[in-house]
C-alpha positions as a printed Julia matrix, in Angstrom:
125×3 Matrix{Float64}:
  97.68  40.38    1.15
  97.8   44.2     2.0
  98.72  46.48   -0.9
 100.27  49.98   -0.5
 100.69  52.54   -3.16
 103.19  55.64   -3.18
 101.47  58.77   -4.35
 104.58  60.42   -5.75
 106.08  57.4    -7.84
 102.99  55.23   -8.35
 104.75  52.18   -7.0
 102.55  49.51   -5.62
 103.86  47.0    -3.01
 102.35  44.01   -1.35
 102.86  42.85    2.32
 101.66  39.83    4.02
 101.18  41.89    7.2
 100.48  45.59    7.95
 103.57  47.54    7.39
 103.87  50.17   10.21
 106.42  52.28    8.29
 104.18  52.47    5.09
 101.15  53.28    7.43
 103.02  56.17    8.86
 104.45  57.73    5.7
 102.12  60.47    4.17
 103.01  59.56    0.53
 101.78  56.01    0.95
  98.16  54.91    1.04
  96.64  51.54    1.74
  94.65  50.16   -1.05
  91.29  48.28   -0.76
  91.3   44.66   -1.91
  89.75  45.46   -5.14
  90.9   48.99   -5.56
  92.94  49.87   -8.73
  96.0   52.2    -8.12
  95.43  55.71   -9.55
  98.16  57.67  -11.49
 101.23  59.05   -9.72
 101.14  62.62   -8.46
 104.79  63.82   -8.63
 106.02  66.01   -5.8
 108.35  67.89   -7.9
 111.55  66.45   -6.74
 112.09  64.25   -9.86
 111.14  67.33  -12.19
 113.69  69.53  -10.53
 116.7   70.49  -12.71
 119.39  67.99  -12.58
 123.16  68.63  -12.45
 126.29  66.67  -12.55
 127.27  65.28   -9.05
 129.23  67.9    -7.02
 127.75  70.72   -9.29
 125.38  73.17   -7.75
 122.79  75.03   -9.58
 123.58  78.8    -9.75
 120.71  81.3    -9.63
 121.26  83.48  -12.69
 120.05  86.61  -10.69
 122.47  86.02   -7.7
 125.54  88.01   -6.93
 127.72  84.82   -7.31
 126.26  84.4   -10.81
 127.07  88.1   -11.59
 130.71  87.7   -10.28
 131.13  84.41  -12.22
 129.91  86.17  -15.5
 132.27  89.16  -14.85
 135.18  86.78  -14.33
 134.36  84.83  -17.48
 134.1   88.11  -19.51
 137.49  89.31  -18.02
 139.15  85.96  -18.94
 137.76  86.16  -22.5
 138.96  89.68  -22.9
 142.42  88.69  -21.91
 142.57  86.5   -24.98
 145.22  83.75  -25.64
 148.46  83.79  -23.83
 151.4   85.26  -25.7
 154.05  82.89  -27.2
 156.57  81.64  -24.75
 159.21  83.41  -26.73
 157.51  86.89  -26.2
 158.95  89.51  -23.89
 158.46  89.44  -20.04
 156.42  92.75  -20.61
 154.01  90.96  -22.94
 153.66  88.28  -20.31
 153.06  90.89  -17.44
 150.47  92.62  -19.39
 148.59  89.37  -20.11
 148.77  88.27  -16.44
 147.56  91.6   -15.35
 144.6   91.18  -17.54
 143.82  87.68  -16.27
 144.44  88.62  -12.5
 141.28  88.41  -10.26
 142.53  90.46   -7.39
 144.6   93.43   -6.52
 146.81  91.5    -4.37
 147.44  89.03   -7.48
 148.01  92.28   -9.56
 150.5   93.56   -7.05
 152.72  90.36   -7.15
 152.8   90.02  -11.03
 155.68  92.46  -11.71
 157.93  90.73   -9.24
 157.46  87.26  -10.98
 160.03  86.05  -13.46
 159.0   85.38  -17.07
 159.22  81.61  -16.37
 156.84  81.96  -13.35
 154.32  83.94  -15.4
 154.31  81.26  -18.16
 153.8   78.63  -15.59
 151.0   80.46  -13.71
 149.28  82.04  -16.8
 150.42  80.03  -19.77
 147.81  77.25  -19.44
 144.44  77.93  -21.0
 141.5   77.43  -18.6
 139.41  74.38  -19.14
């Protein structure tokens, strides 16, 4: 029986015949007949920070992280939406505080109160 050990995970596998693939891979070594496998030497992949699937890690020093922090602060400053019975002016003021672009701010005064409620009335998750 031929035994191979993975440096990164410490896995040991046995093969009846020489395995060309394992012989070729740099993280696998062939063990002598009486050799005891040593400890794993992690390559760092498994120790990297993990996130939920589809979620990218954000560098806190990056321009994107800065923009996201500014956006979050702006949304927090805007506060809770006014009551649905509040005046259109109150809704326009709230929407202007929540708007993220000049284009969006420009269209807000032309929206009806119902449109403002529909667009800005829901609290972000």
